[in-house]
DRENMI-275742 format. One line per 10 residues: number of its first residue (from 1); their letters; for each residue x, y, z of C-alpha. Coordinates in Angstrom, 2 decimals. Example, Ala and Ser with C-alpha at 12.3 -4.5 7.8 and 13.67 -1.06 7.14 Angstrom:
<atoms>
1) as) 12.30,-4.50,7.80  13.67,-1.06,7.14
</atoms>
This chain:
<atoms>
1) xxxxxxxxxx) -48.72,46.86,-39.57  -48.99,44.72,-36.40  -46.00,42.64,-37.45  -43.98,45.85,-37.85  -45.06,47.13,-34.51  -44.25,43.87,-32.78  -40.65,43.81,-34.33  -40.15,47.31,-33.10  -41.18,46.42,-29.62  -38.95,43.24,-29.62
11) xxxxxxxxxx) -35.91,45.24,-30.92  -36.63,47.94,-28.26  -36.58,45.45,-25.56  -33.47,43.77,-26.86  -31.73,46.99,-26.87  -32.79,47.72,-23.32  -31.26,44.52,-21.97  -28.20,44.42,-24.10  -25.15,44.13,-21.94  -21.78,45.77,-23.12
21) xxxxxxxxxx) -19.24,42.93,-23.61  -15.96,43.03,-21.44  -13.20,45.01,-22.94  -10.43,43.35,-24.77  -7.35,44.25,-22.75  -4.80,42.92,-25.46  -2.48,45.78,-26.09  -4.05,48.07,-23.78  -0.74,48.65,-21.97  1.79,50.15,-24.44
31) xxxxxxxxxx) 5.48,49.05,-24.46  7.35,51.10,-21.86  4.13,52.68,-20.56  3.89,53.51,-16.86  1.86,51.11,-14.81  0.48,52.12,-11.33  -0.61,49.31,-8.97  -3.27,50.38,-6.22  -4.57,47.74,-3.83  -7.71,48.69,-1.75
41) xxxxxxxxxx) -8.62,46.41,1.09  -12.18,45.84,2.52  -12.79,47.62,5.87  -13.35,44.15,7.33  -13.87,40.45,6.74  -16.58,38.89,4.63  -17.68,35.86,6.67  -19.98,33.49,4.89  -21.47,31.03,7.44  -23.50,28.66,5.14
51) xxxxxxxxxx) -23.48,27.84,1.52  -26.57,28.52,-0.63  -29.22,25.85,-0.81  -30.35,24.63,-4.15  -33.59,26.65,-3.60  -31.69,29.82,-2.84  -29.54,29.45,-5.89  -32.64,28.89,-8.01  -34.48,31.97,-6.65  -31.51,34.22,-7.35
61) xxxxxxxxxx) -32.12,33.64,-10.97  -35.69,35.00,-10.74  -36.79,38.64,-10.70  -36.98,38.57,-6.89  -33.38,37.38,-6.80  -32.03,40.83,-6.15  -34.23,41.14,-3.08  -33.15,37.81,-1.79  -29.40,38.53,-2.50  -29.66,41.72,-0.54
71) xxxxxxxxxx) -31.20,40.03,2.50  -28.43,37.40,2.28  -25.68,40.03,2.19  -27.18,41.90,5.22  -26.90,38.66,7.30  -23.44,38.13,6.08  -22.41,41.67,7.00  -23.89,41.46,10.59  -21.94,38.17,11.29  -18.76,39.59,9.74
81) xxxxxxxxxx) -19.05,42.61,11.91  -19.60,40.57,15.01  -16.42,38.62,14.37  -14.36,41.58,13.19  -13.18,42.82,16.70  -11.68,39.44,17.55  -9.90,39.00,14.14  -6.35,40.51,14.07  -5.82,41.95,10.64  -2.28,41.72,9.36
91) xxxxxxxxxx) -1.12,43.82,6.40  -2.61,41.82,3.69  -2.64,44.59,1.17  1.00,45.25,1.56  1.93,41.73,0.95  -0.26,41.29,-1.98  1.06,44.54,-3.43  4.62,43.47,-3.02  4.13,40.18,-4.79  2.08,42.05,-7.57
101) xxxxxxxxxx) 4.68,44.66,-8.28  7.63,41.99,-8.20  5.69,39.86,-10.89  4.58,42.81,-12.88  8.22,44.18,-13.08  9.36,40.81,-14.44  6.54,40.86,-16.97  6.39,44.52,-18.24  9.23,46.56,-19.93  8.03,49.91,-18.43
111) xxxxxxxxxx) 8.09,51.32,-14.94  5.79,49.62,-12.33  4.96,51.99,-9.36  3.14,52.02,-6.19  0.81,54.83,-5.07  3.63,56.53,-3.14  6.10,56.36,-6.19  3.46,57.80,-8.40  3.01,60.71,-6.10  -0.57,59.85,-4.90
121) xxxxxxxxxx) -1.13,61.09,-1.36  -2.43,58.78,1.38  -5.44,61.03,1.75  -6.37,60.59,-1.66  -6.20,56.80,-1.46  -8.39,56.92,1.73  -10.93,58.98,-0.14  -10.90,56.52,-3.06  -11.64,53.63,-0.61  -14.17,55.27,1.77
131) xxxxxxxxxx) -17.09,53.00,2.96  -19.22,52.77,6.13  -18.72,49.00,6.52  -17.91,45.89,4.36  -21.28,45.85,2.58  -21.08,49.40,1.55  -17.65,48.83,0.39  -18.62,45.84,-1.72  -21.62,47.63,-3.31  -19.54,50.65,-4.18
141) xxxxxxxxxx) -16.32,49.13,-5.37  -16.79,45.26,-5.86  -19.54,45.24,-8.61  -18.64,47.42,-11.61  -20.12,46.58,-15.01  -18.07,47.33,-18.25  -19.08,50.64,-19.79  -19.96,52.15,-16.31  -17.85,55.10,-15.01  -15.33,54.25,-12.39
151) xxxxxxxxxx) -16.22,55.05,-8.81  -12.65,56.43,-8.60  -12.21,59.16,-10.95  -8.36,58.89,-11.78  -8.64,61.52,-14.60  -8.71,64.24,-11.96  -5.02,63.79,-11.15  -3.32,65.24,-14.32  0.02,63.76,-13.13  -1.35,60.22,-13.83
161) xxxxxxxxxx) -2.39,60.94,-17.49  0.33,58.91,-19.04  -0.28,55.91,-16.93  -2.55,52.73,-16.77  -3.97,52.20,-13.35  -4.26,48.63,-12.07  -6.60,48.60,-9.15  -7.11,45.61,-6.95  -10.09,45.52,-4.57  -9.07,42.89,-1.91
171) xxxxxxxxxx) -11.53,41.01,0.30  -10.75,38.51,3.08  -12.71,36.14,5.25  -14.30,32.63,5.07  -16.43,30.62,2.70  -18.10,27.28,3.36  -17.49,24.19,1.29  -19.58,21.13,0.76  -17.84,19.26,3.56  -19.05,21.86,6.07
181) xxxxxxxxxx) -15.67,23.37,6.50  -15.08,27.09,6.57  -12.10,27.78,4.23  -9.87,30.98,4.64  -10.46,32.92,1.29  -8.66,35.96,-0.34  -10.75,37.27,-3.26  -10.37,40.28,-5.47  -12.23,42.37,-8.07  -9.46,43.80,-10.17
191) xxxxxxxxxx) -9.75,46.33,-13.01  -7.33,48.39,-15.25  -8.20,51.96,-16.40  -6.65,54.55,-18.47  -5.71,57.29,-16.09  -6.56,60.23,-18.43  -10.05,59.08,-19.34  -10.98,56.71,-16.46  -12.00,54.08,-19.21  -12.12,50.48,-18.16
201) xxxxxxxxxx) -9.52,48.30,-20.12  -9.74,45.15,-18.05  -11.81,43.35,-15.35  -11.37,40.02,-13.59  -12.22,38.36,-10.33  -9.77,35.98,-8.48  -10.54,33.65,-5.56  -7.79,31.78,-3.57  -8.83,29.58,-0.72  -6.86,27.54,1.78
211) xxxxxxxxxx) -8.32,23.92,0.89  -5.92,22.40,3.61  -7.94,23.89,6.31  -10.33,21.60,8.27  -11.54,24.13,10.84  -15.06,25.05,11.24  -16.42,28.52,11.87  -16.82,27.87,15.57  -13.22,26.78,15.77  -11.88,29.90,14.16
221) xxxxxxxxxx) -14.05,32.04,16.44  -12.37,30.26,19.34  -8.88,30.74,17.73  -9.00,33.80,15.32  -5.23,33.93,15.11  -5.34,30.62,13.21  -7.44,32.17,10.50  -5.27,35.29,10.39  -2.17,33.25,9.92  -3.62,31.21,7.11
231) xxxxxxxxxx) -4.96,34.28,5.18  -1.59,35.94,5.53  0.06,32.76,4.07  -2.22,33.21,0.99  -1.28,36.76,0.23  1.91,36.43,-1.74  0.84,33.59,-4.06  -2.46,35.48,-4.42  -0.75,38.62,-5.54  1.41,36.58,-8.06
241) xxxxxxxxxx) -1.65,35.00,-9.47  -3.49,38.39,-10.12  -0.42,39.71,-11.81  -0.03,36.53,-14.02  -3.73,36.89,-15.02  -3.37,40.64,-16.03  -0.06,40.11,-17.71  -1.41,37.34,-19.79  -4.73,39.11,-20.73  -2.94,42.35,-21.63
251) xxxxxxxxxx) -0.21,40.70,-23.45  2.50,42.37,-21.61  6.03,41.88,-22.84  9.13,41.86,-20.48  12.20,43.92,-20.91  15.02,42.24,-22.90  17.87,40.78,-20.64  20.67,43.21,-19.83  24.01,42.50,-21.67  26.58,41.64,-19.00
261) xxxxxxxxxx) 30.03,43.07,-19.08  31.70,39.74,-19.33  29.76,39.09,-22.50  31.66,41.90,-24.27  35.02,41.42,-25.91  37.85,43.03,-24.11  38.86,46.41,-25.55  41.80,46.22,-27.93  41.42,42.56,-28.78  39.70,41.07,-31.82
271) xxxxxxxxxx) 36.60,38.92,-31.38  38.05,35.76,-32.64  34.57,34.16,-32.85  33.55,36.41,-35.72  36.96,36.12,-37.61  37.39,33.69,-40.37  39.86,30.77,-39.95  43.22,31.20,-41.17  42.98,28.35,-43.67  39.74,29.94,-45.15
281) xxxxxxxxxx) 41.60,33.32,-45.85  44.36,32.95,-48.34  46.91,35.61,-48.27  47.25,37.66,-51.43  50.74,37.60,-53.04  52.59,40.76,-52.20  53.72,42.98,-55.31  56.39,44.91,-53.36  59.18,44.09,-50.83  58.40,42.16,-47.82
291) xxxxxxxxxx) 60.01,44.62,-45.48  60.36,48.34,-45.36  63.66,50.02,-44.17  64.19,53.67,-44.49  67.67,55.06,-45.77  70.54,54.68,-43.45  71.42,57.79,-41.49  73.50,59.02,-38.51  71.02,57.69,-35.90  70.28,54.30,-34.76
301) xxxxxxxxxx) 68.93,51.73,-37.08  65.21,52.06,-37.83  62.96,49.13,-36.64  61.76,46.61,-39.44  58.03,46.18,-39.60  56.56,43.09,-41.39  53.99,43.78,-44.07  51.52,41.13,-42.61  49.29,41.85,-39.69  50.14,40.11,-36.38
311) xxxxxxx) 48.34,36.84,-35.95  45.82,35.81,-33.18  45.14,39.40,-32.29  48.31,39.84,-30.39  50.00,43.26,-30.35  53.10,43.66,-32.62  56.41,43.89,-31.00
</atoms>
C-alpha cells in the first residue's frame, strides 16, 4: 500500500514538472503558403555592465535563483534607462526586416510580406508591442514557453488566417566578455505561429555581437555614436542569420528558377537538339512517283513539290 502511494506521489510530481518539448517546425510552412514577417524592437537598450560571477551563476540554479535573477534584471534596467537618452537609435528593425524578407523570399516559394503588405495597421502593431520599459517588454515578449498562449493573439485578425506569422523580438545593447570589453550585441527571440489558431510552430534565440570592438562601457558612454554605428552594422547580417535558421528548421523550399525566353526554341523552327541525326534515321523507300505534277491546263505551270521534308528545319522554297 505504501509503495503504491509513494509511486503515485512520484508520478504526480513528475507530471507537475514535465516541460512540453519545443515544437517540430519541419513542414509547418506549406508550399506556397503566405509568410508574414513582423519585427518588434525593444523600447530601449539592454546594457549589461558586468558578467555573472561563478557564485551568481551557481545561485541561479537554486530555488532562490528566480529572486536573484529579478534583482539583477532591475539593476540592468536602471543602467539601460540611464544611458538611453544619450544613445541615438537608428532604424535597427527596418534594416533587420529588409534582410529577413530578402533571404526568406529566396528560400520560400510563397509570398513573404511585411505588416503593411499584409494589411496590419500601425496602431495594431503598437498595441502588440506595448510595454512600459525594457524590462517590462522582456518579461512580456521575450520569454515564452512552448505550449503557452502567445501574448499577441493573431487569430483575432481573420484576414491573416491563411498565413504563418514569423515574429522577431529584437533587443540591442551591450554585453561584457571575459576580457572586460563591452561588446555591441543584437539578439532576438523569434517564434512562428499559425495565424488562425495562434499556435506556436517554432522558437529560437539568436545572438550576434561585434567581437572586433575593444571599447569599454565608459568609452561608449563618452562616444555613444560609436555604439550606434557598430550596432547598425550588425543589422543586415543578423537578419540574414535569423532567416537562415528559420528556413533550415522549417524545411522551406525555394521557388524553381524561371525559364528565360532565350532558353525557348524560336517559333516555327525545329529544336535540332531533340531531333535524331540524319544518319540514324534511314529514309523509307517511296512506293509512288517522286514528284507530283497536276495535269497541264491553260494557266501557268504548277510548282513541283518534293516528296521529302526539307532538311535542317529550313522553310521550303
